[in-house]
N, C-alpha and C positions, 0 to 999 in steps of 0.2 A: 340888146336885151331890153324888153319893156320894163318900165319902172315898177310895175305891179308884180312882176314875176317873183322877186324875192319874198314878197309878202305872201303870195299864193303858195309858194313852195313851203314856207314856214308853217302856214296854216294847215296844209296837207300833211306835213310831217307830224304836227301836233295831233291831228285826228288819228293818223295811223298809229302813232305811238300809244295813244289812249286805248286803241283797239288791240294792242298787243304786238305791234310790229316794231322790232328794234331797228337800228340804222342799217344793219346788214340786210335784213329782210326787205326794207324799204327800197333797196337798190335792185332787188330781183324783179324779173318780169312776172306779170300776173299768171301766165301759163305754167309757171314753175311751182305754183301753190296747189294744195289739195282743195277739194270742194268747200270745206269749212272755212278755210282761209280766204277763198274767193268770195264767200258770202260776207266776210268782214270787209273785203275790198269794196264790194257793192254798197254796204252800209256806209263806209267812209265816203264814197262818191256822193251818196244822198245827203249826208251831213255837210259836206263841202259846198254843195250847191246853194245852200241858204234859201231853199224854196219856201214859198208862203204856206204850203201844206206838205206835211211829212207823213206818209202812210207807211207804217211799220207792221209787218206780219211776223209775229213771234221773233222780235229782234234779238232776244237773248239766246236763241237756240245754239248758236255756234260760239258763244262768248264764255270765257272763264269768269270767275268772280270779280277779279280786278277790272276787266273790261266792262262788266255789267254795271259796277259802281260808277265807272267813268262815264258810261252812256247815260245813266240816270242824271248825273250832274250836268252833262252836256245838254240834255233835254230840258232841264230846269231853266237854262239860259236861252232856249231855242227862239222864243218870240222876241226876246230883247235884242237879238242880233239883227233883226229885220226892221228896216225903217220905211214907213211907220210900222210900229209893232202890230202884227196881225197874224202871227204864226198859229197854225192849227196842227195838232198832233193827233193822228188816228192810229191807235195800236190795237192789233188783233192778237189774241193769245188764248191758249188753252188753259193757262193758269190764272186763277182769279186774282192772285197777288199782283201779277203784271198789269192787269186791267185797272186795278185800283191805283197803282202807282202812276200810270200814264194818264188816267182820267183826272187825277189830282192835278197834274201839270196843265191839262187842257181846260180846266175850269177856273183858272186864276182870275 
């Protein structure tokens, strides 16, 4: 086992939990989930990668309230996790409130 594997698994589990996946769900295969849950998996994958640019197209569409709140908190920390800090968040949404929220994070 690579020494980073436990760290990566812990981080992945935290992201998935934040998006509403309990331990039992985290053990399932992606193909066993509905389309909405697969969208959460795709979002988790994007958050896990720690990319310099994060493009989100209506990220709250398949999320419940708890997952929405968790995502907002995660995005507040987005550019601080990248060294050197340079994170850019681009969010597209039909809801004006969503645009304001993410625009606030991107203009820090």
